[in-house]
Each structure stands twice: as structure tokens, then as C-alpha cells.
N, C-alpha and C positions, 0 to 999 in steps of 0.2 A: 501306688496304693489307690484303689477305687474309693472315691469319696461320696459321690452323689447317688441319689435314688431316682428312679423314674416311676411315677405314680399315676394310676388311672382312677378317675372318679366316675362312678356309674350315674345313670340318668336320674334315678330316684334320689340319690344323695345330692346331686346338683340342684334339685328343686328346693333344697333347704340350705340357703346361703349361710345362715348363722352357724349351722352345724359344720358346713364345709370350712368356714373361716376359723371357728374356734376348736373344732375337734380334729381337723386335718391339717390346715395350713399352720395355725399357731401351735396347736397341740401342747399348750402350756409353756411354749418356749418364749424366750426373749427375742426381739426382732432379728438380731444378727444370726440367730440359730435356725431361722426358718428357711435359709437358702441352701444351696447345694442339692436342690430338688427340681425335677421337671414334672409338670402336671399335664396329663393328657385327659381331656374331658369329653364326656358323652353329651348328647343333646338332652335337654330337660325331659323328664318323664312324659311319655305320650306323644312327643313332637314328631319323632320319626314315623310313628304310626300315621299321623296326619299327612306327612310328606309322601310316604310310600304306600303302605297298607298296614292294617292292624296285624301285629305279629301273630296273634292267637286266632282271631276270628276271620282274618283275610279281608275284612271290609276295606274297600279301596280308598286310598288317600288321593293326593294330587296326581301322583304317578299312575296309579291304577286307573283313574278316570281318564287321564290324558292318553294312556296306551289303548283305550277303547275308542276306536275311530268313530263309533256311532254315538259317543257321549261327550257333550260339550260342557259338562258340569265341573270340569277341572278348574275353571276360572272361579266358580263359586267356592270350591274347596280351597283354592289359593287365598281367597278373601277371608275365609274362616280361619285359615292358618295364620294370616297376618293379624287378625283380631286376637288370637290366642297368644301370639308372640308379644304383642303390645300389652296384653293383660299381665303377662309375666313381668315385663319391664316395669309396669306401674307398681307391682308388688315389691320389686327389688329396689327401685330407685325412688326414694321418697322426695328427693330434691327435684322440683319440676324441670330445671334446666338440664340436669343429668338424664332424666327420663326422656326429655325431648331429643337429646343427643343420641340416646340409645335407640329411640324409634327411628330417627333419621338414618342411622347406620343400617338397621335391618330392612327398612322400607326400600332403600336403594337396591339391596340384593333382590328383594321380592319384585320390584319393578323391572329390573334387568331380566329376572327369570320369566316374568309374564311376557315381556317383549320377545325373548328368545323362543319361547314355546309357541307364541302366536305366529311368529315368522316361520317356524318349522312346520306347523300345521298347514300354513298357506303353501309353502314350497312342496309339501308332500301331496298336495292335491293334483300336482302335475304327474302325469303317468310315468315319468322317468325317475321319480323319487319315491321310495317306499319308507313309510314311517318306521316299520319294524327294524330297519337297519340302523336307526338312530336311538332306539329305546334304551340300550345299555348306557349310552352317554347321558341321556336324559335322567336316568335313574341315579347315576353318579352325581350329576349336578344338583338334583333335588336333595339327595342325602346330605350333601355338604352344608346345606343351609342350617340344619339343626345344630351342628357343632360350631359353625361360625357364630351363631347367636349366643350360645352358652359360653364359649371361650372368650369372646369379646366382652360380654357382660361381666364375667368373673374377673377379668383383668382390670376393668374399670372400677369395680367395687373394691377390689383389694388395694388399688392405688388410693382410692378415697379413704381407706382405713389404714393407710401408712405403710403398705407393702410395696416394694419396688417391683411390681409385676410387669411382665412384658407379653403382649399378645403375639402369638406365633401362628400365622395363617398358612396351613399346608394345603389348602383347598385349590390353589392355583387359579383362583377366580379371575384375576386380571393378568395372568401370566401366559404368554403365547408359547412358552417352551414346554415341550412334552418330555418330562424327565421320568426316570425310573423312581420307584419309591425311595430307595436308598439315596439317590442323587438329590431328590427334593429335600429329604431330611437333613442331609449333610450341608446343603447350601443354606437352608433356613437357620441352621444353628451356628453359622459362621459369625463370629463377633459377639456371641452371647457370653457374658461372664457369670457363670453359675455361682460364684462366690458372693455376688452382690445383686443379681437379678433372679426373678422367679418366673420362668417361662410358663405361660398358660397356652397349651397347644391344642389345636382342633383335632378331634378324634378321627375325622375324615381327612385323608391325604390323597390328593390327585396324583395319579401315576399313569404312564402310558400303557401299563399292563391292565389297569382297571382293578381297583380293590374289590368292588362289589361282585364282579363276575366270578371271583374265586372265594371270597369270604362272606358274601351277602351281609347280613346284619352283624357279623363278627368283625367288621372292618376296623373298628376303633381298637380292638385288641391287637390286631396286626400292626397298626401304627405304633401303639404302645410298646409292643415287643421289639420292633425294629429300632425304635429310638433307644431302648435299653441296650440292645446289642451294639449298635453303631457308636454310642457314647460310652460304652464299657461301664455300665452302671454297677454300683455295689450291690443293689437289690432292686427288684421290681415289686411294686405294691399295687394291689387293686383294692379300692375302697368301695364296699357295697353296703346295702341297708340291713344286712343280716350276716351272721356268722356262717361259715361252712361247717355244718353240723352233722351229727350222726343220723339225722332224718329231718324231714320237713316238720318244724315245730307246729304248724297249723294242722298237721295230720296226727302226729303222735303226742302232741301236747308240749307246750313250752317248757314245762318242768321236767319232762322226760328226755328231750333232745339235749345232747351234749356237744359243745364245740369241739372241732378237731384241732388238736395242737400241731401235729406234724403229719405229713403224708408225702407222696412222691408224684412225679409227673405221670407215671403209669396210671395211678388212681384217678388223677385229674382227667386223663383221656377217657377212662371208663365212664366218668360222670358226663363228660361232653358227649359221648356216644348216646347217652340217654336224654340229651337235651338240657342237662343241668349247666347253668352258667358259671362254671369255674373259670375256664379260659379255653379259647379255641385251640384245638390240637396243633394247628399249623403255627399259631402264635406261640404256643408253648415250646415248639420244636427249637426255635432260635435260642430261647432262654436256656433250654436244657443243654443244647450243644455248647453254649458258652459258659455253662455251669453258673448261671445267674440264678440266685434263689428268688422264688416268688412268694410273697406274703399276701394273704387275703385278710383284710381288716374290716371290722364292723364300724361304719362311720359313727354310729350312735353309742358305741362303747369304746372310746379311744384308749382307755386304760388297759384294755385286753390286748395281749400280744398277737392275737389272730392265729391264722393257720400258716405255717411255714411249709412250702412245697419245695423239695429238693430233688436232685437227680437220683441219688443213691439211697435215700432213706428206706429202711425196712423196719417194721415194728420189732422190738426186742422180744415180744411174745406173740405167737400166732393168735389172731383174733379177727373178728368182723368189726370194721370201723364205721361203716356207713350203710344204711338202708335207703336206697333211692330207686326211682323207677320212672316209667313213662306211660301215660294214658294215650288214648287215640292212636293206637298201633293197629295196623291192618296186616293180618296174616294172610298171605297169598300162597295157597297150596296148589302145586301142580302135580297131579298124579297121572301116570301112564304106565300101563303094564309093560310096554316095550322099552321103558327107560333103562332097565337093568343092562349094564354093560356099555351104555352110551350116556351115562349121567353127566360126564364132563361136557359133552356137546349141548345137552339140554341146559345145563347150568350157564354156559357161555351165552346161549341165546336169551335166556331169561334176564341175565345180568345186563346185557346190552339194551334190552327193552326198559328195564328199571332205570338205567343210567340216562336213557333218552328222555324219560319223564322226570328226571331229577328226584327220584325217590331215595330217601335216606334209609339204608339198611341198618337196623339195630341188631338183628341176629338172624340165624338161619338154621334149618334142620335139613338133613339129607338121609334118606333111606334108599333101599335098592331101587325103588320105582316111584319115589316122590321127592320133591324139593319144596320146602316152605321158607319163604322170606318174610321177615317181620319188618314192616316199613313204617317209619314215622312220616305220614303223609295225610292227605285228606281223602274222603270217599271218592270224589270225582276222579282224582289221579289213580287211585286203586282200581277203579272200574276201567279206566283207559288201559292200564297195564294188563288187567285180566283179558280185555278184548284183544289186545295185540298178541298175547300168548296163545289165545284160542285160535287166532288167524294163522299163526305160525305152526302150531302143533294141533292140528284139527282133531286128533284122537285123544287128546289130553282132557282130563276132567279138572277144571279150575274152580277152587273154592276160595271165597274172600270172607274173612271173619274179623270183626273188630274185637280186640283184646287189650290187655295191659301187660306190661313187663315190669316185674319187681326184682331188684338185684340186691344181693348182699355183697359188699365190696370191702376190700382191705389190702394192705401192702403185703400181707402174708396170712393166708387163711388155711394153712396146712394143719387143721385141727381134726383129729380122728372123730368120725361120727357127726360132723357138723351138718352134712347134708340130711342125714336121718333126723337130726334135731330140728332142722328148719321145716322139713316136710311134716313132721309130727305136730309142730306148732300150728301149721296151716290146717292140718286135718282136725285138730282140736276145735277149730273155729268153723268146721264144716266147709272149708274152702277147697274147691277142686283145683288141682294143678293140671293144666292142659299140656304143658311141656316143661322140661328142665334142661338147662345147659350149664355145664361146669367144665372149665378148661383145665388142662394139665398144669398151667401156671399158678392156679389157686389164688387168683386175685379177684375173680368175679364169678358169682353163682346166680343164674337167672331163673326166674319162675314166670311162666306164661299163665295168666289167670283171666277170668272174666273181668271186664272193666268195672263192673259193679262191686267186685270184691276188693278193689284196690286199697281203700283206706283201712279196712279191717285187716287185710293181709299185712300191710305195712306196720300197723300197730302190733300185730301178733309176732312178726319177725323181730321187731325192735325189742319187744319184751324178752323174747327167748334168747336172742343173740347178743344184745347190748345192755339192756337195763339190768340184767342179772349181775353184771359186774359193777363195782364201785369205781367209776372213772374220775370222780371229783369234778373239778372245774373244766377239765378238758381231757379228751382222749389223746394220749401221747403228748403231753404239754411241751411246748417249745422251750 
């Protein structure tokens, strides 16, 4: 009988220790009842941006500056990072001795990092060594610092507050062995008694495959997922600062957005495709295959049962459950009169170019003589992709346009007339629909619109498809 849960705490939640302790760890329980759980933690909010680059703006952090061979400001950025980490320590550890101990711990990591990067820069000044060949390893090393800091701190704070917490470092910092992710997890959990110990685990895990090369900033979700699978968890839980809701409360209004009580991994994948942070699809894969249920909880409303994500759930009544979307989408349209009859070759060529520049495809259109890919990327990358397509297919006309994609999503949306109702709701607000996509599976309906219409379109669809129904405290309550 599965007894324990594996739980991940997001960065914004981690930044509020009292909420983590009282709403997540203790959750109103007596001390013996807080065990049989494993906690995987993210870095404190904003720290990974300082280590790597800002997730939204792209502003370089330590890594971005170090990777630029003509920029030596990475050391200043590392100094700024150290100041921020010590500021966090001062806020968390009111006892001077504990604060000094916390500072010593993270300062050692930062000093070793500085020494390593300085030596690498020096070696790569020699013609036989290229910095580019080492950057993936540098990125992994820097990423690990954020989770090392937050996990160590949380374990110390919980010990201070009477919890038998155990810091579990998966970063491989002082380990010369190059293990697979599964091997590192299994080795690190040997000898841990879940009945009497509370493991606090770094969200970053070093592996010979390299987590970031595959999962980028979603690496902590993969660590969380593999721990749940390998330890045969009863349930996997993600603690966030908000509910998984019918829409973004900041767009449609907090009083109008309704928490989602139940959904399935298919819907979670649709959200991930739009950049919504439910769970990385590859992290969800292992949970789905092992039939481990995923629960998404709001850290600041611990009494709410959250969203239960299961493999086979389908709404008892066909309906739209979520309105979600993505801004900053670039539509790259390739039109060529000679494409008819050879569209498969054109598509392969374009896909190869997009893949080379790591563009994330959100959706695509195909006609007899045109292919349009909708990419979640930046303008610089979109222009590079356009240039490469033009170089390869010189007779093609390539158009790049910035748009937004808004989706109606549900586990079962086989509702007659739903497309007409959605389009009518948008037309009533004088919103032009540039393209529409609806699959046979009836789980996702996408509308391509001008980016400036996004908020109004989201409110319009939410009113027409969700707010007209009385869902109570949650849609499909668990």
C-alpha cells in the first residue's frame, strides 16, 4: 500500500517560509503526522533569473554574461547574486549564529563557483579550448546553486522549529561520480526513513545526461516526477501561489475565475503547450504511466482540496473548463505557388530550421500552397528563422506577424454549436479572428487574434463559455 507523497514547492511559495511551514508542512497536523512525505523545492523567487537569465525579458544573469566572451561583468553579477542570497538569509534567520552559518554555507558554493569559472575562462584563452563546448556544464552548475540555497535553508529552519528535516543534495557538487538521474535519486534516498524523517530535496539534480539540456527551466519538475515514480508515491503534489483556475484571475477578475477541481493529463499538456505552468509534459509522462495522481494546491489556501489531475478523468458533462492562451506568438507564414503537391518536403525543411533555432511550435496551419507555424519565441529568433527559410526556398514569400493565441480547453468539449458561440462572443466585442484551430479530439479550440485584443477576448470567451454556468466553488470538484 502506497503511503507517502512527493510534493514540490514553487519559488514564490518558498519565499514565504511561514506559509510553507504552517500551510504545507504542518497543515494543521500534529508532529507525527507530518512525515511520510518528500519535499522537492525550487529556488526562491527570482534567483534563477539572476543565475541564468530573466525568464520573460531575457536579461542576462551570471550565465548569460559569462557566455558572452566579450563581457566580464559576470563577476559583478555573481557579487550581486551573493548579496541577494545573504539578504534572503537575513530575513529568514533571525538568530545571528544561524544566519552566519547559512551565509557560510552558500558563500562556500559561490566561492567555488567563482574559482571554477575564472579557471575555465583562463583555459579557454588557449586556442585548443573553446568556451562554447563547456557552456552546457556551466549552465547546469549555476542552476544548481538556487535550489541548494533554498533546500538547505528550509531544512535548517524546520529543524529549528521541531521538525526532523533532512537536507538531500542531488546536485552532485562534491561527487566525482557521473550517475544517471535515476541512479542519483536511488542512491541519495538509501537509508532515509520516511516514517520519521522529512527529506528536503534540491529541485536540481545532476545527471550525466544533463537535465537542463532537455528540460531547461522545467528541470525541477522532472526531478519531482522521477522521485515520485522511483519511490512509488501515493500521490504527487505541486504547491503554487495560485489555484489552477478557469482563467487568469488578473485578466477575467478574481470573482469570475473558478478553481478547477478535476482534470486529466491531456488537459495539463494543452496548458503546457501554451506556456502555462501546470507541469512539464515529460515530467507528467512518468506520473501518467505509473498512474500516480497529481494534485495542484494553492499554498495560501491550504483548506482547499486543489486540482486533482488523473490519467482517465473525463468530465461527466461536455463543457469548456479553461480559457488560457499565450501572448508574444510569432506567426511565420511561408507561401509559395509551387508548394502544392510538395508540401511534405517544404514542411520538413521548415521544421528542421525551427528545430535548429529551438523555436517552440504552439500551432500550425497548412493550405495547398502555404504553411504557417505559430512560435513561442522572440523577434530575433523569428527573424533568423525567416532568413533561413528565404535562403532555402528563394521563391517563397515569408511573412512574420506578432499575434496571440487564446484557447478554450476541456476534457470533453463535444458541445454542439460551441464554435459558433465562441466566435459570436468575440464578434460581439468587435474582435477579429485571424485563424481558428479545432481538433477532432475536442479538447482544445484555438483562436489566433491580434495581441492587443487578448485581454478583452479572454474575458469575452470566459463569460460566454464558463461564467454562464453556476460552477460553485470549483469546476468538477474533487
